Structure formats: C-alpha cells, structure tokens
ZAVEX-416133 format. One line per field, with one value per residue (C-alpha): residue in three letters; chain; x, y, z. Coordinates in Angstrom, 1 decimal. Example, Ala and Ser with C-alpha at 12.3 -4.5 7.8 and 13.67 -1.06 7.14 Angstrom:
! residues 2
type	ALA SER
mol	A A
u	12.3 13.7
v	-4.5 -1.1
w	7.8 7.1
//
This chain:
! residues 405
type	MET THR ARG GLU ILE ILE LYS GLY THR ASP ALA VAL ALA LYS ALA VAL VAL GLY ALA ASP PRO ASP VAL VAL SER ALA TYR PRO ILE THR PRO GLN THR GLY ILE VAL GLU GLY ILE ALA ASP LEU ALA ALA ASP GLY HIS TYR ASN GLY GLU PHE LEU ARG ILE ASP SER GLU PHE ASN ALA ALA SER SER VAL ILE GLY ALA SER ALA ALA GLY ALA ARG THR PHE THR ALA THR SER SER ASN GLY LEU LYS LEU MET SER GLU PRO LEU PHE THR ALA ALA GLY MET ARG LEU PRO LEU VAL LEU ALA VAL ALA ASN ARG SER ILE SER ALA PRO LEU SER ILE TRP ASN ASP HIS THR ASP THR MET ALA GLU ARG ASP SER GLY LEU ILE GLN LEU TYR ALA GLU ASP VAL GLN GLU ALA VAL ASP ASN THR LEU ILE ALA PHE ARG VAL ALA GLU GLU LEU LYS LEU PRO VAL MET SER ASN LEU ASP GLY PHE VAL LEU THR HIS VAL GLN GLU PRO VAL ASP VAL PRO GLU PRO GLU PRO VAL GLU GLU PHE LEU PRO PRO TYR GLU PRO GLU GLN THR LEU ASP PRO SER GLU PRO LYS THR MET GLY ALA TYR ALA ARG PRO GLU HIS TRP THR GLU ALA LYS TYR VAL PRO HIS GLU VAL LEU LEU ARG ALA GLY ASP ALA ILE GLU ARG ALA THR ALA GLU PHE GLU GLU VAL PHE GLY ARG SER TYR GLY ASP ALA GLY GLY LEU VAL ASP THR TYR ARG LEU ASP ASP ALA ASP VAL ALA LEU LEU THR LEU GLY SER LEU ALA GLY THR ALA LYS ASP ALA VAL ASP ARG ALA ARG GLU ASP GLY ILE ARG VAL GLY VAL VAL ARG PRO ARG VAL PHE ARG PRO PHE PRO GLY GLU ALA LEU ARG GLU VAL LEU GLY GLY VAL GLU ALA VAL GLY VAL LEU GLU LYS ALA ILE SER PRO GLY SER GLY GLY PRO LEU SER MET GLU LEU LYS SER GLU LEU TYR ASN LEU PRO ASP ARG PRO LEU VAL ARG ASP PHE VAL ILE GLY LEU ALA GLY ARG ASP ILE THR VAL GLU ASP VAL VAL GLY ILE ALA ASP GLU LEU TYR VAL ASP ALA ASP VAL SER PRO HIS GLU PHE ALA PRO ASP GLU GLU GLU VAL TRP PRO GLN LEU ARG GLU GLU ILE LEU PRO GLU GLU VAL SER HIS
mol	A A A A A A A A A A A A A A A A A A A A A A A A A A A A A A A A A A A A A A A A A A A A A A A A A A A A A A A A A A A A A A A A A A A A A A A A A A A A A A A A A A A A A A A A A A A A A A A A A A A A A A A A A A A A A A A A A A A A A A A A A A A A A A A A A A A A A A A A A A A A A A A A A A A A A A A A A A A A A A A A A A A A A A A A A A A A A A A A A A A A A A A A A A A A A A A A A A A A A A A A A A A A A A A A A A A A A A A A A A A A A A A A A A A A A A A A A A A A A A A A A A A A A A A A A A A A A A A A A A A A A A A A A A A A A A A A A A A A A A A A A A A A A A A A A A A A A A A A A A A A A A A A A A A A A A A A A A A A A A A A A A A A A A A A A A A A A A A A A A A A A A A A A A A A A A A A A A A A A A A A A A A A A A A A A A A A A A A A A A A A A A A A A A A A A A A A A A A A A A A A A A A A A
u	185.7 187.0 189.6 192.1 195.0 196.6 200.3 201.8 201.9 198.2 197.0 198.5 197.7 193.9 194.8 195.5 192.4 190.7 192.0 190.6 193.4 192.7 196.3 198.7 201.8 203.5 207.1 208.3 210.8 211.6 210.4 207.9 206.3 203.4 201.9 201.3 200.5 198.0 196.6 196.4 194.6 191.9 191.8 191.5 188.5 186.6 187.4 189.4 188.3 191.4 194.1 196.5 199.5 202.2 205.2 208.9 211.1 211.0 211.9 208.8 206.7 207.6 207.4 204.1 202.1 203.9 202.3 198.9 199.1 199.4 196.7 194.8 194.5 195.0 198.1 200.2 203.0 205.9 209.2 212.8 216.2 217.4 214.2 214.0 217.4 216.0 212.8 215.3 215.3 211.5 210.8 212.7 210.7 207.6 208.2 209.3 206.4 204.3 202.4 200.6 201.7 202.1 204.5 204.9 208.5 209.3 212.7 215.5 219.5 221.5 223.9 227.1 227.4 223.6 221.3 217.5 217.7 216.1 217.5 217.5 219.9 217.3 214.9 217.8 219.3 216.2 216.2 216.9 214.3 211.4 209.1 207.4 208.8 206.5 207.8 205.4 206.4 203.7 201.4 198.6 200.2 202.0 198.3 196.7 200.0 198.9 195.7 197.3 199.8 197.0 195.0 198.8 199.9 196.5 196.5 200.4 200.7 203.4 204.2 204.6 207.3 205.0 207.4 207.4 210.4 211.0 210.4 210.1 206.4 205.7 206.2 204.5 201.0 199.5 195.6 194.8 191.5 191.4 189.3 185.9 185.3 182.5 184.6 187.6 185.4 184.5 188.4 189.7 187.0 187.5 190.9 190.2 193.1 193.4 195.5 195.8 196.9 194.0 193.9 191.4 193.8 197.5 199.8 203.4 204.3 208.0 209.4 213.1 214.1 216.6 219.0 216.5 213.8 215.3 216.2 212.3 211.1 213.1 212.1 208.6 208.4 211.2 208.9 205.9 207.8 208.8 205.2 204.0 204.0 200.7 199.3 200.5 199.1 195.1 195.6 196.4 193.4 191.1 192.2 191.3 188.4 187.3 188.9 189.5 193.4 195.7 199.2 202.3 202.9 203.3 200.4 201.8 205.1 206.9 206.1 207.2 207.4 208.0 209.9 208.7 211.0 213.7 217.3 218.1 216.6 216.8 216.1 215.1 213.0 210.4 209.4 212.9 210.8 209.2 212.2 213.5 210.3 211.0 214.2 213.1 210.4 213.8 216.2 213.3 213.5 217.3 216.6 217.6 215.2 215.5 212.7 211.8 211.4 210.3 209.8 207.2 208.2 211.8 210.8 209.7 212.3 210.2 213.2 210.8 209.2 212.2 213.2 210.3 210.3 214.1 214.8 214.4 217.2 220.5 221.9 220.1 221.2 220.1 219.6 220.4 220.0 221.5 224.9 226.5 229.9 232.8 230.1 228.4 224.0 222.0 218.9 221.9 223.4 219.7 219.2 222.7 221.9 218.7 219.8 222.9 221.9 220.2 222.2 222.0 221.6 221.6 224.7 224.0 225.7 225.2 224.6 224.7 222.7 220.7 222.4 220.9 218.8 220.9 219.0 218.5 217.8 216.4 219.5 221.5 219.3 219.5 223.3 223.1 220.9 223.3 226.0 224.1 223.4 226.7 227.8 224.9 226.8 229.4 229.1 228.9 232.1 234.0 233.2 235.4 232.8 234.9 233.7 230.1 229.6 229.5 229.0 228.0 227.7 230.6 232.9 236.5 237.6 236.5 237.8 240.4 243.6 244.0 240.7 240.2 237.3
v	151.8 156.0 157.3 159.6 161.6 160.7 160.5 156.8 156.9 158.0 155.3 152.9 153.7 153.9 150.3 149.2 150.7 149.2 145.9 146.4 145.1 144.9 146.2 148.7 150.0 152.6 154.3 157.1 157.3 158.6 157.7 155.7 157.8 159.2 155.7 155.6 159.4 158.5 156.0 157.7 160.8 158.5 156.9 160.3 160.9 157.9 155.8 153.4 151.4 149.1 149.9 152.4 151.9 154.8 153.1 153.8 152.2 149.7 146.9 147.3 148.0 144.4 143.0 144.6 143.0 140.2 139.5 140.9 138.4 135.6 136.4 136.2 140.2 140.7 142.9 145.9 148.1 149.7 150.8 151.5 151.3 151.2 150.8 147.6 146.2 147.7 145.1 142.3 140.2 140.2 139.6 136.6 135.4 136.2 133.8 131.2 131.2 131.3 134.7 136.5 140.1 142.8 145.3 147.6 149.0 151.9 151.2 152.9 152.5 151.6 153.7 154.5 156.9 158.1 158.5 158.8 158.0 155.2 151.6 148.0 147.5 147.4 144.4 142.6 141.7 140.8 137.8 135.1 136.4 134.4 136.7 137.0 139.9 141.7 144.5 147.2 149.2 151.9 153.3 151.2 147.8 149.1 149.1 146.6 144.3 145.6 143.8 140.7 140.5 139.7 137.3 135.8 135.9 134.5 131.6 130.8 131.4 134.0 137.7 139.7 142.3 144.6 146.9 150.0 152.2 155.3 158.8 157.4 155.8 156.7 160.5 161.1 161.4 159.0 158.3 155.4 153.3 153.2 150.1 150.5 148.5 145.6 144.7 144.6 142.8 139.8 139.2 139.5 138.5 138.8 136.9 133.9 132.3 128.7 129.1 132.0 132.4 132.1 132.2 129.7 127.4 128.4 127.3 128.5 129.8 130.3 128.6 127.4 124.6 122.1 120.8 118.1 119.9 123.4 121.9 120.6 123.9 125.9 123.6 123.7 127.8 127.2 124.3 126.8 129.2 127.1 126.4 130.0 130.8 128.8 130.8 134.2 133.2 132.1 135.6 137.2 135.2 136.1 139.8 140.5 138.8 141.1 144.2 143.5 144.4 141.2 141.6 139.6 136.1 132.9 133.6 137.3 135.9 138.0 140.6 140.9 143.3 143.1 139.8 137.5 138.1 139.6 138.6 140.0 141.1 143.6 141.7 144.5 144.8 147.6 151.2 150.8 148.6 151.6 153.5 149.9 149.9 153.0 152.2 149.3 151.1 153.5 150.5 148.7 152.1 151.3 147.4 146.5 143.5 143.5 143.1 143.3 140.8 142.1 140.0 140.5 138.3 138.3 135.4 132.9 133.6 132.8 130.9 128.6 131.5 132.7 130.1 130.0 133.7 133.9 130.8 132.3 134.9 135.1 137.5 139.1 142.3 142.8 146.3 146.4 148.6 146.8 145.0 142.5 143.5 141.3 138.9 141.0 142.1 139.5 139.4 138.6 136.0 134.4 134.4 132.5 130.0 129.2 129.5 127.5 123.7 125.3 123.2 126.6 129.6 133.0 135.3 137.0 140.4 142.5 146.1 148.2 151.5 153.8 153.2 156.1 157.5 158.5 159.1 156.2 158.0 155.9 156.9 155.1 151.7 152.2 152.3 149.0 147.2 148.4 147.3 143.4 143.6 143.1 140.6 138.6 136.7 136.1 131.9 132.7 130.5 133.3 135.9 136.0 136.4 140.1 141.4 140.1 142.6 146.3 149.9 152.3 154.6 154.5 158.3 156.6 159.7 160.2 156.7 156.7 155.3 152.2 151.2 150.4 149.3
w	67.9 68.5 66.2 68.0 67.0 70.4 72.0 72.1 76.0 76.6 73.7 75.5 78.9 77.1 76.1 79.7 81.7 78.5 80.0 83.1 85.4 89.2 90.0 88.6 90.1 89.0 89.2 87.2 84.2 81.1 78.7 80.1 82.5 80.7 80.5 84.2 84.3 82.1 84.0 86.6 85.0 83.6 87.3 88.4 86.1 87.2 84.4 86.0 89.4 90.1 92.8 91.5 93.6 93.7 94.6 95.4 93.2 90.1 92.3 94.1 91.7 89.8 93.3 94.4 91.0 91.4 95.3 93.4 90.5 93.2 95.3 91.7 89.9 86.7 86.8 84.9 85.3 82.9 82.8 81.0 80.8 83.9 85.7 83.8 85.4 88.8 88.1 86.8 89.9 90.7 86.6 87.2 89.5 88.1 85.5 87.7 89.6 86.5 87.1 84.0 84.8 81.7 81.6 78.7 78.4 76.8 75.0 76.2 76.5 79.8 81.2 80.9 79.5 80.8 78.0 77.9 74.0 72.3 71.8 72.6 74.9 77.8 76.9 75.0 78.6 79.9 76.9 79.8 82.0 81.0 79.3 76.8 74.8 71.5 69.3 67.8 64.8 65.4 68.0 66.9 67.2 70.6 72.1 70.2 71.5 75.2 74.6 73.1 76.0 78.5 76.2 76.0 79.7 81.3 78.9 79.1 83.1 81.8 82.4 79.1 77.9 75.5 73.7 72.4 71.3 73.7 72.1 68.4 69.6 73.0 72.1 68.8 68.1 65.4 64.4 66.7 66.7 70.8 71.9 72.8 76.4 74.1 72.1 74.3 77.1 74.1 73.5 76.9 79.5 83.1 84.2 86.3 88.2 88.3 91.7 93.9 97.3 100.2 103.6 103.8 102.1 102.9 100.4 99.2 95.6 94.6 97.5 98.4 95.6 96.5 93.7 93.1 92.3 90.4 87.3 86.5 87.9 85.3 82.7 82.6 82.0 79.2 77.6 77.8 76.0 73.1 72.4 73.4 69.2 69.2 71.8 70.0 66.8 68.5 69.9 66.9 64.9 67.4 67.8 63.9 64.3 66.7 66.1 61.6 62.4 61.2 62.5 59.9 58.9 60.3 63.0 63.9 65.0 62.2 59.3 56.2 53.3 49.7 50.4 48.2 44.7 47.4 46.6 50.0 53.1 55.9 59.7 62.3 65.6 65.9 64.5 62.5 60.3 59.0 57.7 56.2 54.5 53.0 52.6 50.2 47.7 47.5 46.5 44.5 42.1 41.5 40.7 44.3 44.8 48.8 51.0 55.1 57.4 61.4 64.4 66.3 68.7 70.0 72.8 72.0 68.9 66.0 64.6 62.4 60.6 60.1 58.3 56.1 55.2 54.5 52.6 49.3 50.2 49.6 52.1 55.4 56.8 60.6 62.0 65.5 67.6 70.9 71.3 73.6 74.2 73.5 71.5 69.0 68.2 70.1 67.2 64.6 67.3 67.5 63.7 63.0 65.3 63.8 60.2 61.1 60.0 56.5 54.0 51.7 54.6 53.7 54.7 57.9 58.3 61.4 60.9 64.6 64.1 66.0 69.6 72.1 69.5 67.2 63.6 61.2 57.9 54.8 53.1 55.7 55.3 51.3 51.6 53.7 50.9 48.5 50.4 51.4 47.7 46.6 49.4 48.1 45.8 48.2 50.2 53.9 54.5 52.5 55.8 58.8 61.9 62.8 59.0 59.5 61.9 61.0 62.8 60.0 62.5 64.3 64.3 64.7 64.8 68.2 69.7 71.8 70.5 71.6 70.1 66.6 64.6
//
C-alpha cells in the first residue's frame, strides 16, 4: 500500500488503472476532466496498456463502452452534469442490456443557469436509469468505491455509477492509500463475462422488443437491483479483508456517526457528511443529542437499513443538495416512502442547501440541528407538507415579485 498526498481526480485515475480495464473512453467536462487526463498520463508513462479512446461526445463515450462491454471487455468512463444528461439515453440501454460498465461521476449542478459547481442534481435525475449509485464522503472512499464498483457490476451484470462531489473531492488533495497491484488483483480478478458478442456465434443484444416481452425485460434489472444490497455487502466485506478498510453499517449500505443515543438525526449524501459530523460534535457540547446517517448507496435505496438505524430517533433532517422541481428533494421523498408504514415514524424535514456549490458551514448545520431538536416533540401529522421543506439559504430579496416562499 502506497500512501500519497494526492488530488482526488488523480487518485481515482490510479484506482481505475489498478482495476485494469480493457477499454476506457474519455470526453472532458469540468470537474471530471482530471480523471481521464490522469488515466491518459498513466497510459503515456506505460502504466496502462488497455484501449484509451478519445471520443467526440459523452453520448459516444457511453456508447463505445457499451459496445466494448457487450464484447466482453472490462470498461470505464467518466463524466459530470450536462455530460451525464448526454449519456443518459445509452446508460438506460446499458442497464437494460445488463452490461457491467463502471462510470465515475464528479457531481455538478445542471444548467440553467450554467454552473460548474457541486450538487447532486445531475445524478438524482438518473435515479431511474437502472444504474447502481455509490456516493463517497472523501477521496479515500472514492478510490475504494471505484474498485468495489467493478466488483459489484461484474457480479450483478449491471452498470455502476461511482459518485464523488465535484471540486469538494475532485480537486482536493488528501492523504490516500493508493492500492498496490497485488491486492487489487486478489480483490478484482480478471473479468470473465458470461455472454459476449462473438462473430463465430452470432447473437443479438439489446434488440427490439414487442409488448409481450418488454415488461419482463425491464422487470429483470429491477429485481436484480432490489437484491443488489447483498452483493454490495459481500464486496464491502471482502474489500475489508484484503485492504483493511471497513465502510459503514448494514453491510456498507449506510454509515452512521454518534447515532446510538441520538434524539434527532441528520441524513445526507457524499462529502457533506463530514461537515455534518463536525456539526454534531459542536451541537452535542450544547446538550443536543444528534447523530448523522449517510447512505453510501442511493440505488438500490437502502430502505431496510435506514429503517433499522433510524428506528430510535424522533426527527430526521435531510440535508439535500438536489431538488425535483414541483415535488421536493429526491432523497427525502425516498426516505418518507420507506418510513410511511412504520407505526411510530419520525418526523422528516427536508433542508435544501448547497445547490451549485453554495458554501455550507458547520454553523449552518448546527442551526439545522437546533431547529430539528425543537421539532422533535411535534407529531409528523401536525406538519403540513409545505412546512416539511425548508430552504435555509434562500435569498428571498432577489426573488422575482411573483414568487414567494
């Protein structure tokens, strides 16, 4: 194991090369570009000997690895934001064809207005694509998730999206254990596809389906995704055996912090969990018993694990870096759905913050914990739906006159 102080994009590039994919397709978009540039540098220095494809768009970057994966190759590509939208159509195809490609997403907001900064609106919009979605809190986890993604994808024959927050993780330099080739090969042996395109045995993949077959074709990846938690749990456990790093509770599906005696919980994805943990330490000095829950996986949604770890709290504040216009925060909607049938479900309030990179301080999160602690004695039935959604950072003074909040 080599420990380096290394930029997030370079660290993920080394992890990808360590996984030894047969084909990497590359199209640049900020803040992902450093990942494929890093792989290109490693290839130029003789550390990567697979096919490195420089592509003319994100659509074709996804399409090229779909073709390579169908031919039996281990494949990787990466993107962000609007580039992910251009990939969206072929990614639905990859899931429908049960192709185990791995996609790194440096999370970034979606236009308009144009922004290059971080939030999760890009990947939340792909939640129905059929891809497994992993989220990293720090650079080390982004590196490790890259290897876990290949392992899970190839076991389940489904594409996996490994997310890291744009700039917050892609452009930070952190001490990282960069995996050496021997343990990587032990954890991730060469890919042996079950079915491939082969000119000597012609077959069709991803073909036209009439109504009498299409429903079943969609049911299969749905059912596999519902069972994917077991595969993620196995991969996480075996990763710990090989590399000595463990991730979270419930087989690595969620991560918790100071939750055992908590009255209220803060729930969030990705790097914001680090700020939330600092806020929890600060709030507990004032006697507020609060903890943190971080789903490491958004698809499949870890509903059973969340019901288990949130069973003892009275209120949950979802810190959400995304919005589904006309409905609400996608993370809180999924959580409310999972908790709906519990006899004593906690109050869930949705705090939409940090959109397009707006700074989130420890003090901001402590304020949310304080507000949530006051709400904890109120029954969920006493809150109207519009009261459950809060925009703490909204600058009402610059809103147009016809809009109020």
